[in-house]
C-alpha positions in Angstrom: -19.2 18.9 14.2 -20.4 15.3 13.4 -24.0 14.4 14.0 -23.8 12.4 17.2 -27.5 11.2 17.2 -26.4 7.8 16.0 -22.7 7.3 17.4 -22.2 3.8 16.1 -21.9 5.4 12.7 -18.9 7.3 13.5 -15.4 6.0 12.8 -14.5 6.5 16.3 -17.1 3.8 17.3 -16.8 1.5 14.3 -18.7 3.2 11.5 -17.3 4.8 8.2 -13.6 5.2 8.1 -13.0 2.6 11.1 -10.4 0.2 10.6 -9.6 -3.0 12.9 -6.2 -3.4 14.6 -4.1 -5.3 12.5 -2.2 -6.9 15.7 -3.2 -7.4 19.4 -1.6 -5.1 21.7 0.6 -8.1 23.1 1.9 -8.4 19.7 2.7 -4.6 19.3 4.8 -4.7 22.6 8.4 -3.8 21.5 7.4 -2.1 18.2 4.5 0.3 18.9 4.3 0.0 22.8 7.2 -0.3 25.3 7.6 -3.3 27.5 6.2 -2.1 30.6 3.7 -2.9 33.5 2.2 -2.4 36.9 1.6 -4.7 39.8 -0.8 -2.6 42.0 -3.7 -0.1 41.3 -2.7 1.8 44.0 1.0 2.0 44.4 2.8 5.6 44.1 3.3 6.5 40.7 7.0 6.7 40.0 7.6 7.3 36.2 5.4 8.7 33.4 6.3 8.7 29.6 4.1 11.3 27.8 3.7 11.9 23.8 3.8 15.3 23.2 2.3 15.5 19.8 3.0 18.1 17.2 1.5 18.9 13.5 0.9 15.2 12.9 -2.2 15.5 14.7 -3.4 18.4 12.1 -2.4 16.1 9.2 -5.6 15.0 8.2 -8.6 17.7 7.5 -11.0 14.8 8.0 -11.0 14.1 11.7 -12.8 10.6 10.8 -10.1 9.1 9.1 -7.9 9.3 12.0 -10.9 7.8 14.3 -11.5 11.3 15.9 -15.0 12.6 16.4 -14.0 16.0 15.7 -10.7 18.0 14.6 -8.3 18.3 17.7 -6.8 21.7 18.6 -3.0 20.7 18.2 -2.2 23.6 20.6 -4.6 22.8 23.1 -3.3 19.2 23.2 0.4 20.2 23.5 -0.5 22.5 26.5 -2.4 19.8 28.2 0.5 17.3 28.0 2.9 19.9 29.3 0.6 20.7 32.3 0.3 16.9 32.9 4.0 16.4 32.9 4.5 19.5 35.3 1.9 17.8 37.6 3.7 14.5 37.5 7.0 16.0 38.1 5.2 18.0 41.1 4.5 14.9 42.7 7.9 13.4 42.4 7.5 11.4 39.3 10.3 10.9 36.8 9.0 12.3 33.6 10.0 11.7 30.1 8.4 13.4 27.1 8.5 11.9 23.7 8.8 14.4 20.9 8.3 12.5 17.4 6.7 14.0 14.2 5.5 11.3 11.7 2.6 11.8 9.5 
């Protein structure tokens, strides 16, 4: 568990292993992010695209290199994504799950 007494020294918040974005989110549209959008904060949710991570989350033994505060439990994250997908489906959302393994 990292020392959280000085959070700005943690990579997740700009310290140590932190690195800046190479492009803005706008520039990443179409390559990293899908072209999408919303026009209301309170309209009915119709479609949800989830990324179900795999072992790529466990690729590094040092969470700071991935800008995480601590090691992630891959099994916990995949269960949470699955449950979120079920909940979205239960309210009538079209739900897509992306399975992509890349390290």
